[in-house]
Structures are given as C-alpha cells and as structure tokens.
Kinemage of the C-alpha trace (Angstrom):
@kinemage 1
@onewidth
@group {chain A} dominant
@subgroup {mainchain}
@vectorlist {calphas} color= white
{ca met a 1} P 207.458 93.603 -183.434
{ca lys a 2} L 205.723 94.246 -186.720
{ca thr a 3} L 203.002 96.371 -184.978
{ca lys a 4} L 205.710 98.761 -183.601
{ca asn a 5} L 207.203 99.411 -187.067
{ca lys a 6} L 203.937 99.915 -188.645
{ca lys a 7} L 203.120 102.369 -185.826
{ca arg a 8} L 206.597 104.093 -186.470
{ca ile a 9} L 206.118 104.077 -190.139
{ca ile a 10} L 202.539 105.527 -189.878
{ca thr a 11} L 203.844 108.296 -187.648
{ca asn a 12} L 206.596 109.197 -189.688
{ca val a 13} L 204.468 109.438 -192.698
{ca ile a 14} L 202.198 111.727 -190.638
{ca trp a 15} L 204.908 113.955 -189.822
{ca leu a 16} L 206.264 113.946 -193.145
{ca leu a 17} L 202.897 115.081 -194.776
{ca met a 18} L 202.631 117.636 -191.922
{ca val a 19} L 206.009 119.185 -192.851
{ca leu a 20} L 205.022 119.045 -196.709
{ca val a 21} L 201.702 120.579 -196.062
{ca leu a 22} L 203.308 123.522 -194.332
{ca leu a 23} L 205.883 123.933 -197.126
{ca ile a 24} L 203.251 124.166 -199.629
{ca pro a 25} L 202.253 128.033 -199.756
{ca gln a 26} L 198.659 127.625 -200.428
{ca ser a 27} L 197.933 125.214 -197.558
{ca arg a 28} L 200.405 126.849 -195.036
{ca gln a 29} L 198.324 130.051 -194.685
{ca arg a 30} L 195.196 128.006 -194.066
{ca ile a 31} L 196.794 125.955 -191.463
{ca gln a 32} L 198.204 129.237 -189.837
{ca ile a 33} L 195.118 130.857 -189.640
{ca ala a 34} L 193.236 127.573 -188.178
{ca phe a 35} L 195.799 127.402 -185.660
{ca his a 36} L 195.622 131.157 -184.645
{ca ser a 37} L 191.682 130.662 -184.775
{ca ile a 38} L 192.198 127.715 -182.106
{ca ile a 39} L 194.836 129.610 -179.964
{ca ser a 40} L 192.472 132.918 -179.959
{ca asn a 41} L 189.635 131.129 -178.202
{ca phe a 42} L 191.832 130.631 -175.280
{ca lys a 43} L 193.424 133.999 -174.743
{ca gly a 44} L 191.425 136.235 -172.706
{ca val a 45} L 191.338 140.172 -172.814
{ca glu a 46} L 193.246 142.058 -170.079
{ca met a 47} L 192.057 145.472 -169.005
{ca ile a 48} L 194.703 147.988 -168.170
{ca asp a 49} L 194.593 149.399 -164.512
{ca ser a 50} L 193.135 152.648 -164.355
{ca ser a 51} L 196.384 154.097 -162.823
{ca asp a 52} L 198.360 152.576 -165.478
{ca arg a 53} L 196.279 153.889 -168.500
{ca gln a 54} L 197.968 156.024 -171.058
{ca val a 55} L 196.259 158.932 -172.555
{ca leu a 56} L 196.840 159.751 -176.192
{ca ser a 57} L 199.282 162.540 -176.463
{ca asn a 58} L 197.866 163.598 -179.979
{ca tyr a 59} L 194.361 163.113 -181.015
{ca asp a 60} L 194.965 164.615 -184.446
{ca trp a 61} L 195.502 161.327 -186.313
{ca lys a 62} L 193.827 161.531 -189.797
{ca leu a 63} L 192.628 158.460 -191.422
{ca ile a 64} L 191.181 157.953 -195.018
{ca asp a 65} L 188.797 155.201 -196.221
{ca lys a 66} L 188.402 153.567 -199.835
{ca his a 67} L 186.034 156.690 -200.914
{ca asn a 68} L 188.727 159.094 -199.734
{ca lys a 69} L 186.541 159.939 -196.839
{ca pro a 70} L 188.664 161.244 -194.070
{ca tyr a 71} L 188.240 160.449 -190.506
{ca asn a 72} L 190.222 162.216 -187.607
{ca leu a 73} L 190.548 160.615 -184.191
{ca ser a 74} L 189.883 163.918 -182.577
{ca asp a 75} L 186.208 163.351 -183.583
{ca ala a 76} L 186.032 160.304 -181.536
{ca lys a 77} L 186.409 162.397 -178.071
{ca asn a 78} L 183.529 161.111 -175.759
{ca lys a 79} L 183.051 157.869 -177.781
{ca val a 80} L 184.617 154.346 -176.993
{ca val a 81} L 187.103 153.441 -179.888
{ca leu a 82} L 188.367 150.198 -180.891
{ca ile a 83} L 191.475 150.270 -183.259
{ca asn a 84} L 192.757 147.251 -185.014
{ca phe a 85} L 195.978 147.334 -186.993
{ca trp a 86} L 196.090 144.552 -189.407
{ca ala a 87} L 196.891 143.198 -192.945
{ca thr a 88} L 195.350 140.729 -195.635
{ca trp a 89} L 198.327 138.917 -195.622
{ca cys a 90} L 198.591 138.120 -191.868
{ca pro a 91} L 197.141 134.749 -190.787
{ca pro a 92} L 196.377 135.860 -187.122
{ca cys a 93} L 194.696 139.063 -188.307
{ca ile a 94} L 192.527 137.004 -190.971
{ca ala a 95} L 191.692 134.544 -187.887
{ca glu a 96} L 190.456 137.274 -185.823
{ca met a 97} L 188.512 138.810 -188.359
{ca pro a 98} L 185.202 136.934 -187.918
{ca ser a 99} L 185.142 137.825 -184.176
{ca leu a 100} L 185.859 141.378 -184.877
{ca gln a 101} L 182.886 141.601 -187.516
{ca gly a 102} L 180.468 139.813 -184.805
{ca leu a 103} L 181.700 142.699 -182.398
{ca tyr a 104} L 181.383 145.452 -185.024
{ca glu a 105} L 177.806 144.069 -185.906
{ca lys a 106} L 176.579 144.297 -182.320
{ca tyr a 107} L 178.307 147.762 -181.264
{ca gln a 108} L 178.835 149.664 -184.738
{ca asp a 109} L 176.264 152.464 -183.284
{ca glu a 110} L 177.956 152.766 -180.001
{ca val a 111} L 181.670 152.391 -180.564
{ca ile a 112} L 183.930 153.872 -183.285
{ca phe a 113} L 185.651 150.805 -185.147
{ca leu a 114} L 189.024 151.722 -186.816
{ca phe a 115} L 190.468 148.918 -188.828
{ca val a 116} L 193.840 150.476 -189.863
{ca thr a 117} L 196.340 148.949 -192.544
{ca asn a 118} L 199.246 150.126 -194.696
{ca glu a 119} L 198.011 148.217 -197.626
{ca asp a 120} L 196.362 149.459 -200.736
{ca leu a 121} L 192.804 150.089 -200.003
{ca val a 122} L 191.481 148.602 -203.326
{ca lys a 123} L 193.265 145.253 -202.310
{ca val a 124} L 191.879 145.517 -198.828
{ca asn a 125} L 188.282 146.155 -199.705
{ca thr a 126} L 188.437 143.133 -202.107
{ca phe a 127} L 189.510 141.138 -199.357
{ca leu a 128} L 186.752 142.574 -197.224
{ca asp a 129} L 183.982 141.965 -199.789
{ca ala a 130} L 185.039 138.492 -200.531
{ca asn a 131} L 184.843 137.723 -196.783
{ca arg a 132} L 181.606 139.750 -196.394
{ca tyr a 133} L 182.874 141.852 -193.746
{ca ser a 134} L 180.914 145.221 -193.436
{ca phe a 135} L 183.363 147.465 -191.603
{ca lys a 136} L 185.462 150.033 -193.168
{ca ala a 137} L 189.321 149.774 -193.398
{ca tyr a 138} L 191.415 152.892 -193.184
{ca asn a 139} L 195.036 154.120 -194.326
{ca pro a 140} L 196.756 156.547 -192.098
{ca leu a 141} L 197.615 159.965 -193.457
{ca asn a 142} L 199.716 161.113 -190.798
{ca arg a 143} L 201.868 160.150 -188.029
{ca ile a 144} L 200.108 157.582 -185.664
{ca pro a 145} L 200.246 158.721 -182.018
{ca lys a 146} L 202.996 157.372 -180.210
{ca glu a 147} L 200.972 155.412 -177.698
{ca leu a 148} L 199.496 153.386 -180.652
{ca met a 149} L 202.559 152.781 -182.366
{ca thr a 150} L 203.153 148.943 -183.138
{ca lys a 151} L 205.676 146.803 -184.750
{ca ser a 152} L 203.523 143.796 -184.803
{ca ile a 153} L 200.142 142.829 -186.026
{ca pro a 154} L 197.512 142.208 -185.194
{ca arg a 155} L 197.359 144.742 -182.512
{ca thr a 156} L 194.083 145.879 -181.061
{ca phe a 157} L 193.477 149.055 -178.766
{ca ile a 158} L 190.293 149.789 -176.933
{ca leu a 159} L 189.907 153.493 -175.925
{ca asn a 160} L 187.501 154.782 -173.400
{ca lys a 161} L 185.509 158.229 -173.956
{ca asn a 162} L 188.665 160.247 -172.467
{ca leu a 163} L 190.723 158.399 -175.217
{ca glu a 164} L 192.682 156.468 -172.471
{ca ile a 165} L 194.057 153.180 -173.628
{ca val a 166} L 191.955 150.510 -171.857
{ca val a 167} L 192.942 147.481 -173.642
{ca asp a 168} L 196.091 146.894 -175.543
{ca glu a 169} L 196.365 143.453 -177.069
{ca lys a 170} L 198.942 141.749 -179.429
{ca gly a 171} L 198.030 138.611 -181.521
{ca ala a 172} L 194.729 137.192 -182.455
{ca leu a 173} L 191.792 137.208 -180.019
{ca asp a 174} L 188.307 136.005 -179.986
{ca trp a 175} L 186.944 139.616 -179.850
{ca asn a 176} L 183.163 138.436 -179.907
{ca gln a 177} L 183.332 136.849 -176.192
{ca pro a 178} L 181.262 137.818 -173.282
{ca ala a 179} L 183.828 139.541 -171.123
{ca ile a 180} L 184.527 141.939 -174.044
{ca his a 181} L 180.742 142.722 -174.477
{ca gln a 182} L 180.681 143.391 -170.821
{ca leu a 183} L 183.755 145.691 -171.005
{ca leu a 184} L 182.207 147.570 -174.006
{ca lys a 185} L 178.935 147.828 -172.397
{ca thr a 186} L 180.715 149.301 -169.159
{ca leu a 187} L 182.826 151.758 -171.203
{ca ile a 188} L 179.755 153.079 -173.258
{ca glu a 189} L 177.804 153.645 -169.871
{ca glu a 190} L 180.559 155.499 -168.424
C-alpha cells in the first residue's frame, strides 16, 4: 500500500512540475520547440500530383532584404524555389530552421530560397545571426500571390521551374531528409 501511495505522489509531483514548466514563459517556448523538433522528424513531405498543381497567377511579387535589396519572384522563372513563411516568435518555425539551414547549405546554388516574414528585419537578422543561419530573410513589399496566401506559419512551398506548386506543407518538418533531397534533385534536373 505504501508503494502505491509513493508512486501516486511521485506521478502527481511530475505532472505538477510539467504544468509549472509550461506556465513559465522562458521554459514554455523551449519545450514547444523541442516538441515540434521531435514531431517534425516523423512527418514526411507530400508531393502534389501533377494534375492537381496550381500555377501562380501572379509572378510579380516583390520582396526586400535587410540591405533594402529587392527581389522579384518573376526573376525565379526557370528555377526551383523554396518559400518559407515564418517568424522568430513561432516555436514550430524555430524547430524546423536547423533543417532548412542544412538544405540551404546544400542547394543554395541551385534553388532559390525565400524566407519570408512580416517581422522587422533588424530583429529577424539578429535572430538569424545569433543562431548562425546564413540564409536571407525577406519582407513582402506587395500582395502575396493568392496561391501562396497563408494564415498559419510555418508554411513552406516548393515550386518547380514553371512556378507550379509541387509541395505545400503546413507546420514544422525536417526539411533535410533524403526524400526532399531526391525531390529537389528531380526538380533541378527537369
């Protein structure tokens, strides 16, 4: 009987500690990031069937980086594009960033990477520098093409050379996995 009571007390104390840790803002975000990192490892990428792919209706989407250097999506015609909508305060976004950095390091010369946020770019670039991410972040300057509109982040799109949406993923994902490498290689060779 005493053993059961001890186990129950220990279990209750563990649950209480977990609840307290989740209530404390400083630890809550770290726990959420860790949770999303673990979950993202079990999620695979789903390629959109060629008959269901949407073509962007508007390529004239202007973005700007921290140096006020503009980029227009129309310049990406005949190139593979990865577009990631994210924010520095978003735990699932933060969880997938290391895998996106790995993908960027491998394909930065062959794929256009557009990391898009509505946050102040000074704050964003402080975050990128602190985490040693080498990709650029952009703010949109005009209306996002309707096919890329999103109300949730992270949201990632991969477009083929014809600017058709081949991948549309919501939530954190391990982007540096063999299936995605194979997909990018196939799209680059098309």
